[in-house]
C-alpha positions as a Markdown table, in Angstrom:
| # | Residue | x | y | z |
|---|---|---|---|---|
| 1 | Met | -21.1 | -12.0 | -17.4 |
| 2 | Thr | -21.7 | -8.4 | -16.9 |
| 3 | Gly | -24.1 | -6.2 | -18.4 |
| 4 | Thr | -25.0 | -2.5 | -18.4 |
| 5 | Thr | -28.3 | -1.1 | -17.4 |
| 6 | Asp | -29.6 | 2.4 | -17.4 |
| 7 | Ser | -29.1 | 2.9 | -13.7 |
| 8 | Gly | -25.1 | 2.7 | -14.8 |
| 9 | Thr | -24.9 | -0.5 | -12.9 |
| 10 | Thr | -22.2 | -3.4 | -13.9 |
| 11 | Gly | -23.2 | -7.1 | -13.3 |
| 12 | Gly | -26.2 | -6.1 | -10.8 |
| 13 | Arg | -23.7 | -3.6 | -9.0 |
| 14 | Pro | -23.6 | 0.4 | -9.3 |
| 15 | Lys | -20.3 | 1.5 | -10.9 |
| 16 | Glu | -19.5 | 3.4 | -8.0 |
| 17 | Ile | -19.4 | 0.4 | -6.0 |
| 18 | Glu | -17.0 | -1.3 | -8.5 |
| 19 | Ala | -15.0 | 1.9 | -8.4 |
| 20 | Ala | -15.0 | 1.8 | -4.6 |
| 21 | Trp | -13.7 | -1.7 | -5.1 |
| 22 | Val | -11.0 | -1.2 | -7.4 |
| 23 | Leu | -9.6 | 1.5 | -5.5 |
| 24 | Thr | -9.6 | -0.7 | -2.4 |
| 25 | Leu | -7.8 | -3.4 | -4.0 |
| 26 | Ala | -5.4 | -0.5 | -5.3 |
| 27 | Ala | -5.0 | 0.8 | -1.7 |
| 28 | Val | -4.4 | -2.8 | -0.3 |
| 29 | Ala | -1.6 | -3.4 | -2.8 |
| 30 | Gly | 0.1 | 0.1 | -2.4 |
| 31 | Gln | 0.2 | -0.5 | 1.5 |
| 32 | Ala | 2.0 | -3.9 | 1.1 |
| 33 | Val | 4.6 | -2.3 | -1.6 |
| 34 | Val | 4.8 | 0.8 | 0.6 |
| 35 | Trp | 5.7 | -1.7 | 3.6 |
| 36 | Val | 8.0 | -3.5 | 1.8 |
| 37 | Leu | 9.7 | -0.3 | 0.1 |
| 38 | Gly | 9.9 | 1.1 | 3.7 |
| 39 | Ser | 11.5 | -2.1 | 5.3 |
| 40 | Phe | 13.8 | -3.0 | 2.5 |
| 41 | Val | 14.7 | -0.2 | 0.3 |
| 42 | Val | 14.3 | 3.4 | 0.7 |
| 43 | Asp | 17.3 | 4.5 | 2.5 |
| 44 | Pro | 17.3 | 4.8 | 5.5 |
| 45 | Thr | 15.3 | 1.3 | 5.5 |
| 46 | Gly | 13.4 | 0.0 | 8.7 |
| 47 | Leu | 15.6 | -2.9 | 8.5 |
| 48 | Asp | 18.8 | -0.8 | 9.1 |
| 49 | Asp | 17.2 | 1.4 | 11.6 |
| 50 | Leu | 16.1 | -1.6 | 13.6 |
| 51 | Thr | 19.6 | -3.2 | 13.1 |
| 52 | Ser | 21.1 | -0.1 | 14.5 |
| 53 | Val | 19.0 | -0.1 | 17.5 |
| 54 | Ser | 18.2 | -3.8 | 18.2 |
| 55 | Gly | 20.8 | -6.0 | 16.6 |
| 56 | Ala | 20.1 | -8.0 | 13.5 |
| 57 | Asp | 17.8 | -11.0 | 14.8 |
| 58 | Thr | 15.8 | -8.7 | 16.7 |
| 59 | Ala | 15.4 | -6.4 | 13.8 |
| 60 | Ala | 14.4 | -9.6 | 11.6 |
| 61 | Arg | 11.9 | -10.9 | 14.3 |
| 62 | Gln | 10.2 | -7.3 | 14.6 |
| 63 | Leu | 10.1 | -7.0 | 10.8 |
| 64 | Ala | 8.7 | -10.4 | 10.6 |
| 65 | Leu | 6.2 | -9.6 | 13.2 |
| 66 | Ser | 5.0 | -6.4 | 11.3 |
| 67 | Gly | 4.8 | -7.8 | 8.2 |
| 68 | Gly | 2.4 | -10.8 | 9.7 |
| 69 | Val | 0.5 | -8.0 | 11.3 |
| 70 | Leu | 0.1 | -6.1 | 8.0 |
| 71 | Ala | -0.8 | -9.5 | 6.3 |
| 72 | Val | -3.7 | -10.0 | 8.8 |
| 73 | Val | -4.7 | -6.5 | 8.5 |
| 74 | Leu | -5.2 | -6.5 | 4.8 |
| 75 | Val | -6.7 | -9.9 | 4.7 |
| 76 | Gly | -9.2 | -8.5 | 7.0 |
| 77 | Trp | -9.6 | -5.4 | 5.0 |
| 78 | Leu | -10.3 | -7.4 | 1.8 |
| 79 | Ala | -12.7 | -9.3 | 3.7 |
| 80 | Val | -14.7 | -6.4 | 4.6 |
| 81 | Ala | -14.4 | -4.8 | 1.0 |
| 82 | Val | -15.8 | -8.1 | -0.1 |
| 83 | Lys | -18.7 | -7.7 | 2.3 |
| 84 | Met | -19.3 | -4.2 | 1.2 |
| 85 | Arg | -19.1 | -5.1 | -2.5 |
| 86 | Ala | -22.0 | -7.5 | -1.7 |
| 87 | Gly | -24.4 | -4.6 | -0.3 |
| 88 | Arg | -23.7 | -5.2 | 3.3 |
| 89 | Gly | -23.9 | -1.6 | 5.0 |
| 90 | Trp | -22.0 | -2.1 | 8.1 |
| 91 | Ala | -19.2 | -2.8 | 5.8 |
| 92 | Arg | -19.6 | 0.7 | 3.7 |
| 93 | Ala | -19.5 | 2.0 | 7.3 |
| 94 | Val | -16.2 | 0.6 | 8.2 |
| 95 | Leu | -15.0 | 1.4 | 5.1 |
| 96 | Gly | -16.2 | 4.8 | 5.4 |
| 97 | Val | -14.7 | 5.4 | 9.0 |
| 98 | Ala | -11.2 | 4.0 | 7.5 |
| 99 | Gly | -11.0 | 6.3 | 4.6 |
| 100 | Val | -11.4 | 9.3 | 6.9 |
| 101 | Leu | -9.0 | 8.0 | 9.6 |
| 102 | Cys | -6.9 | 7.6 | 6.6 |
| 103 | Leu | -7.1 | 11.1 | 5.4 |
| 104 | Ala | -6.4 | 12.5 | 8.8 |
| 105 | Gly | -3.6 | 10.3 | 9.3 |
| 106 | Thr | -2.2 | 11.4 | 6.1 |
| 107 | Ala | -2.7 | 15.2 | 6.9 |
| 108 | Thr | -0.5 | 15.0 | 10.1 |
| 109 | Asp | 1.9 | 12.6 | 8.2 |
| 110 | Phe | 3.6 | 15.2 | 6.1 |
| 111 | Ser | 4.7 | 17.1 | 9.2 |
| 112 | Met | 6.7 | 13.9 | 10.3 |
| 113 | Ser | 8.3 | 12.7 | 7.4 |
| 114 | Gly | 11.9 | 12.2 | 7.9 |
| 115 | Thr | 15.0 | 11.7 | 5.7 |
| 116 | Gly | 14.7 | 9.7 | 2.2 |
| 117 | Pro | 13.8 | 10.7 | -0.9 |
| 118 | Ala | 11.8 | 13.8 | -1.7 |
| 119 | Ala | 9.0 | 11.7 | -3.7 |
| 120 | Trp | 9.1 | 9.2 | -0.5 |
| 121 | Pro | 6.4 | 11.0 | 1.5 |
| 122 | Leu | 4.1 | 11.3 | -1.2 |
| 123 | Leu | 4.5 | 7.8 | -2.5 |
| 124 | Ala | 4.1 | 6.3 | 1.6 |
| 125 | Cys | 0.9 | 8.3 | 1.4 |
| 126 | Leu | -0.6 | 7.3 | -1.6 |
| 127 | Pro | -2.5 | 3.8 | 0.1 |
| 128 | Asp | -4.1 | 6.0 | 2.5 |
| 129 | Leu | -5.3 | 8.7 | -0.2 |
| 130 | Leu | -6.8 | 5.7 | -2.2 |
| 131 | Thr | -8.4 | 4.3 | 0.8 |
| 132 | Ala | -10.1 | 8.0 | 1.7 |
| 133 | Ala | -11.3 | 8.0 | -2.3 |
| 134 | Ala | -12.8 | 4.6 | -2.1 |
| 135 | Ala | -14.6 | 5.9 | 0.7 |
| 136 | Val | -16.2 | 8.3 | -1.5 |
| 137 | Pro | -18.2 | 6.4 | -4.5 |
| 138 | Met | -19.9 | 4.3 | -1.9 |
| 139 | Phe | -21.9 | 7.1 | -0.5 |
| 140 | Leu | -22.7 | 8.9 | -3.7 |
| 141 | Pro | -26.5 | 8.8 | -4.1 |
| 142 | Ala | -26.5 | 6.2 | -7.2 |
| 143 | Ala | -24.6 | 3.7 | -4.7 |
| 144 | Arg | -27.1 | 4.0 | -2.2 |
| 145 | Thr | -29.3 | 1.7 | -3.5 |
| 146 | His | -26.9 | -1.1 | -3.5 |
| 147 | Phe | -27.1 | -0.8 | 0.4 |
| 148 | Gln | -30.9 | -1.4 | 1.1 |
| 149 | Pro | -32.0 | -3.0 | 4.4 |
| 150 | Arg | -32.1 | -6.5 | 4.1 |
| 151 | Pro | -34.9 | -8.3 | 6.4 |
| 152 | His | -33.3 | -10.4 | 9.0 |
| 153 | Arg | -33.5 | -14.3 | 8.8 |
| 154 | Ala | -35.7 | -15.8 | 11.1 |
């Protein structure tokens, strides 16, 4: 049940909020893909590096822990994005700060890119760039009305 009004809204939300939502979903999916590729596909893989340093059993445990932490972070990220989409100002602020931090991290990552395919650093930073891009539409003037202060419940 979506409709378009003169203010550029879709289903009661400004199109800027929907754009931020889609970019956030793409960033979350991209983060998971980059982790899998970095851990198991792109040479030298994270698994290979960990195995050479710690042995196969420890490497498997470390990757399982890393994957578990990533899953928890991604679920939390999606939960905050759902709240942002629902119009919670605090969620917009959290995602905005995450966007700025990801952009800063991306700027410093290029100087530390190691071995691997030439395109790997660009692919690896794509989720961070999507996160930064998702923050932009949330702060555009047309999206501000979506984040109006709500009266406190008694």
